[in-house]
C-alpha positions as CSV (number, residue, x, y, z in Angstrom):
1,M,-14.6,-8.8,24.1
2,N,-15.7,-5.5,22.4
3,V,-13.5,-2.7,24.1
4,I,-15.7,0.3,24.4
5,L,-14.0,3.7,25.4
6,K,-16.7,5.4,27.6
7,K,-15.1,8.7,27.1
8,T,-15.9,8.9,23.4
9,G,-18.7,6.4,23.2
10,F,-17.3,4.8,20.2
11,S,-17.0,1.0,19.7
12,T,-13.6,-0.5,18.8
13,A,-14.7,-1.0,15.2
14,E,-15.5,2.8,14.9
15,L,-12.3,3.8,16.6
16,I,-10.1,1.6,14.2
17,A,-12.1,2.8,11.2
18,D,-11.6,6.3,12.4
19,M,-7.8,5.8,12.6
20,A,-7.7,4.3,9.3
21,V,-9.3,7.4,7.6
22,Q,-7.2,9.6,9.5
23,A,-4.1,7.8,8.5
24,L,-5.1,8.5,4.8
25,I,-5.8,12.2,5.4
26,D,-2.3,12.6,7.2
27,E,-0.8,10.7,4.4
28,V,-2.1,13.0,1.7
29,N,-1.5,16.2,3.8
30,L,2.3,15.4,4.6
31,T,4.2,17.9,2.8
32,P,6.5,18.2,0.8
33,K,6.2,14.7,-0.8
34,P,8.1,14.2,-4.0
35,A,5.8,14.3,-7.0
36,L,2.8,13.1,-4.9
37,V,-0.4,15.1,-4.0
38,D,0.3,17.1,-0.9
39,Q,-0.8,20.6,0.4
40,R,1.1,22.2,-2.4
41,G,-0.7,20.6,-5.3
42,S,-1.2,17.4,-7.6
43,G,2.3,16.4,-8.1
44,A,2.7,14.1,-11.0
45,H,-1.1,13.6,-11.2
46,D,-3.6,15.3,-13.7
47,D,-6.7,13.8,-12.0
48,L,-6.0,14.1,-8.3
49,T,-6.4,16.9,-5.8
50,L,-5.9,17.1,-2.1
51,E,-9.8,17.8,-1.6
52,L,-10.6,14.8,-3.7
53,M,-8.3,12.5,-1.8
54,E,-9.6,13.6,1.7
55,R,-13.2,13.0,0.4
56,S,-12.2,9.5,-0.9
57,A,-10.6,8.7,2.5
58,Q,-13.8,9.8,4.4
59,C,-16.2,7.8,2.2
60,L,-14.3,4.5,3.3
61,F,-15.0,4.9,7.0
62,P,-18.1,2.5,6.7
63,M,-16.1,-0.1,4.9
64,F,-13.4,0.0,7.4
65,K,-15.9,-0.3,10.2
66,A,-17.6,-3.1,8.7
67,M,-14.3,-5.1,8.1
68,A,-13.4,-4.5,11.9
69,E,-16.9,-5.8,12.8
70,A,-16.4,-8.8,10.5
71,A,-13.1,-9.7,12.4
72,E,-15.1,-9.4,15.8
73,L,-17.7,-11.6,14.5
74,Y,-15.3,-14.4,13.5
75,G,-12.6,-13.9,16.0
76,E,-9.9,-15.7,14.1
77,V,-8.1,-15.8,10.7
78,C,-10.2,-18.0,8.4
79,T,-11.4,-18.2,4.9
80,A,-14.9,-16.9,5.5
81,L,-13.4,-13.9,7.1
82,R,-11.0,-13.3,4.3
83,E,-13.8,-13.6,1.9
84,D,-16.2,-11.3,3.6
85,I,-13.5,-8.5,3.9
86,G,-12.7,-9.0,0.1
87,Q,-16.5,-8.5,-0.6
88,L,-16.4,-5.4,1.7
89,G,-13.3,-4.1,0.0
90,R,-14.9,-4.3,-3.5
91,Y,-17.9,-2.4,-2.0
92,G,-15.5,0.2,-0.8
93,E,-13.9,0.5,-4.0
94,H,-17.2,0.9,-5.7
95,R,-18.2,3.7,-3.2
96,M,-14.8,5.4,-3.7
97,L,-15.3,5.5,-7.5
98,Q,-18.7,7.0,-7.0
99,V,-17.3,9.7,-4.9
100,T,-14.5,10.3,-7.2
101,H,-16.3,10.0,-10.3
102,G,-14.2,7.2,-11.6
103,V,-10.7,8.3,-10.4
104,N,-8.7,5.7,-8.6
105,T,-7.5,7.4,-5.5
106,H,-7.2,4.7,-2.9
107,R,-7.5,1.1,-4.5
108,G,-4.2,0.1,-3.3
109,A,-4.7,1.6,0.2
110,I,-8.1,-0.3,0.5
111,W,-6.0,-3.4,0.2
112,S,-3.3,-2.8,2.7
113,I,-5.1,-0.7,5.3
114,G,-8.1,-3.1,5.1
115,L,-6.0,-6.0,6.0
116,V,-4.5,-3.9,9.0
117,V,-7.9,-2.7,10.1
118,T,-9.2,-6.4,10.2
119,S,-6.1,-7.7,12.0
120,A,-6.3,-4.9,14.6
121,A,-9.9,-6.0,15.5
122,L,-8.8,-9.6,15.6
123,I,-5.9,-9.0,18.0
124,L,-8.0,-6.6,20.2
125,I,-10.9,-9.3,20.4
126,N,-8.4,-11.6,21.6
127,Q,-7.1,-9.2,24.3
128,K,-3.6,-9.0,22.6
129,K,-1.4,-6.1,22.5
130,C,-1.6,-4.2,19.2
131,T,2.1,-4.2,18.0
132,A,3.0,-3.4,14.5
133,E,4.9,-6.9,14.3
134,L,1.6,-8.6,15.3
135,L,-0.6,-6.5,13.0
136,C,1.7,-7.2,10.0
137,K,2.0,-10.9,11.0
138,T,-1.9,-11.3,11.1
139,A,-2.3,-9.2,7.9
140,S,0.2,-11.6,6.2
141,E,-2.0,-14.6,7.3
142,L,-5.1,-13.1,6.0
143,A,-3.4,-12.1,2.6
144,K,-2.3,-15.5,2.0
145,I,-5.8,-16.8,1.8
146,E,-7.2,-16.7,-1.7
147,D,-10.8,-15.1,-2.1
148,Q,-12.6,-17.6,-4.3
149,F,-15.4,-15.0,-4.8
150,A,-12.9,-12.2,-6.2
151,P,-14.3,-11.5,-9.8
152,I,-11.9,-11.8,-12.7
153,Q,-11.2,-8.2,-13.6
154,P,-9.0,-6.4,-16.1
155,M,-5.4,-6.3,-15.0
156,T,-4.3,-3.3,-12.9
157,H,-1.3,-1.2,-13.9
158,G,0.6,-2.9,-10.9
159,Q,-0.2,-6.5,-12.1
160,K,0.8,-5.7,-15.7
161,A,4.1,-4.4,-14.2
162,R,4.7,-7.3,-12.2
163,Q,3.9,-9.7,-15.1
164,K,6.3,-7.8,-17.5
165,F,9.2,-7.2,-15.1
166,G,8.6,-10.1,-12.7
167,I,8.5,-8.1,-9.7
168,N,6.4,-8.1,-6.4
169,G,3.5,-5.8,-6.0
170,A,1.1,-4.8,-3.3
171,K,-0.4,-8.4,-2.7
172,Q,3.1,-9.9,-2.3
173,Q,4.0,-7.2,0.2
174,A,1.0,-8.0,2.2
175,Q,1.6,-11.8,2.0
176,Q,5.2,-11.0,3.4
177,G,4.1,-9.1,6.3
178,F,4.8,-5.7,4.7
179,P,8.6,-5.9,4.9
180,V,9.3,-2.6,3.4
181,I,7.3,-1.0,6.2
182,T,8.6,-2.9,9.1
183,E,12.3,-3.0,8.0
184,Y,12.7,0.3,6.2
185,G,9.7,2.6,7.1
186,L,8.9,2.1,10.8
187,A,12.7,1.6,11.6
188,Q,13.5,5.1,9.9
189,L,10.4,6.7,11.6
190,H,11.8,5.6,14.9
191,R,15.3,6.7,14.2
192,S,14.2,10.2,13.2
193,R,12.1,10.7,16.3
194,V,15.0,9.5,18.4
195,K,17.1,12.3,16.7
196,G,14.7,14.8,17.7
197,M,13.3,15.7,14.3
198,S,9.9,17.1,13.8
199,E,7.0,14.5,13.3
200,S,6.6,15.7,9.6
201,S,10.4,15.2,8.9
202,A,10.4,11.9,10.5
203,R,7.3,10.8,8.5
204,L,8.9,12.2,5.3
205,D,12.0,10.3,6.2
206,A,9.9,7.1,6.6
207,L,8.4,7.6,3.2
208,L,11.9,8.0,1.7
209,A,13.2,5.0,3.4
210,M,10.4,3.0,1.7
211,M,10.7,4.7,-1.6
212,G,14.4,3.8,-1.6
213,Q,13.6,0.2,-1.4
214,L,10.2,-0.5,-2.8
215,T,9.7,-1.8,-6.4
216,D,6.8,0.7,-6.9
217,T,4.6,-0.5,-9.6
218,C,3.0,2.9,-9.9
219,V,6.4,4.5,-10.8
220,I,7.2,1.4,-13.2
221,H,3.9,1.9,-14.9
222,R,4.5,5.6,-15.6
223,S,8.3,5.5,-16.3
224,G,9.7,2.1,-16.4
225,L,12.6,0.6,-14.6
226,E,14.5,3.8,-15.3
227,G,12.1,5.8,-13.3
228,L,12.1,3.3,-10.4
229,H,15.9,3.6,-10.3
230,K,15.8,7.3,-10.2
231,M,13.2,7.1,-7.3
232,Q,15.2,4.6,-5.3
233,V,18.6,6.3,-5.6
234,G,17.3,9.7,-5.1
235,A,15.5,8.7,-2.0
236,Q,18.5,6.8,-0.4
237,Q,20.6,10.0,-1.2
238,V,18.2,12.3,0.7
239,L,18.4,10.0,3.7
240,A,22.4,9.7,3.2
241,L,22.6,13.6,3.5
242,G,20.9,13.4,6.8
243,G,17.1,13.5,5.7
244,C,14.4,16.0,5.3
245,S,15.6,18.1,8.3
246,T,19.0,19.0,6.7
247,T,19.7,21.6,4.3
248,Q,21.5,19.2,2.0
249,G,18.8,16.7,2.5
250,Q,16.0,19.3,1.4
251,Q,18.1,20.2,-1.6
252,R,18.4,16.8,-2.8
253,L,14.7,16.1,-2.1
254,A,13.7,19.1,-4.2
255,Q,15.9,17.7,-7.0
256,L,14.4,14.3,-6.5
257,E,11.0,15.8,-7.0
258,H,12.1,17.6,-10.1
259,D,13.4,14.6,-11.6
260,L,10.1,12.6,-10.9
261,L,8.0,15.3,-12.1
262,A,10.0,15.4,-15.5
263,I,9.1,11.7,-16.2
264,R,5.6,12.0,-14.5
265,A,6.6,9.4,-11.9
266,S,4.4,9.1,-8.9
267,A,5.2,6.8,-6.0
268,G,1.8,5.8,-5.4
269,G,2.6,2.5,-4.0
270,A,5.1,4.1,-1.4
271,A,2.1,6.6,-0.4
272,D,-0.2,3.7,0.1
273,L,2.4,2.1,2.4
274,L,2.9,5.4,4.3
275,A,-0.7,5.6,5.1
276,T,-0.5,1.9,6.2
277,L,2.6,2.8,8.3
278,L,0.8,5.7,10.0
279,L,-2.2,3.5,11.0
280,L,0.3,1.0,12.2
281,D,1.9,3.6,14.4
282,S,-1.3,4.9,15.8
283,L,-2.7,1.5,16.7
284,E,0.6,0.6,18.5
285,K,0.7,3.9,20.4
286,Y,-3.2,3.9,21.4
287,H,-4.0,2.9,24.9
288,W,-6.8,0.5,24.3
289,K,-7.4,-0.5,28.1
């Protein structure tokens, strides 16, 4: 089954890929994110800008579309599909680095969002409802399959942090079905919406809920476990004060940003998960039939 929305003329694969790119653009534009790239500036980064992040996101459309099409071709979770999307992910990363002149803008997001894109296409081809729960379960099944064609590369910052401190990284999050997203991020997003908060405040609260729990290897790489502790405690305190829509919450958020900027700590892992959360939310809400 290839669902075509006649109103737009887009194939399912194109629609999913477009949602993935939009999720990345929405993530980077969400403001104010503590020490992260947003509409105010580059946060704790010297090599990233809003414009660069948007160009990077847009260049990934062909990769996401090809991943969805691969899922439609195979129709089920299998080793061949996992290996195909692994190769497509490496192509997408190469294209990203060309566009950004070597700056790593979305390596982590290629992994997490690529899995969700593939999962969405699989679910729709099998005529099932695209719920966040099923999307994460399918992504987990894909992530658990080893890609035998993955080249041996220098260890990433996240892998080094995981090896040094014995913590889980992006790979383990995906293999476990993105528990930080499902148990904290999405749960907080829904709570904030029910309370009538603006969509931007609800999304910021969802980011903070994940920052409060995630062992973010980007933060650990830049500022060690002390920096991770500052991030987690600060994010939890913002939510305890009512979140981003309250005066006290906003004041604590500003302090959290000050603290993170002082140690050059950027919650890049949480930002990747926020983009993934936004895609899950869009896929779940979209009327596919």
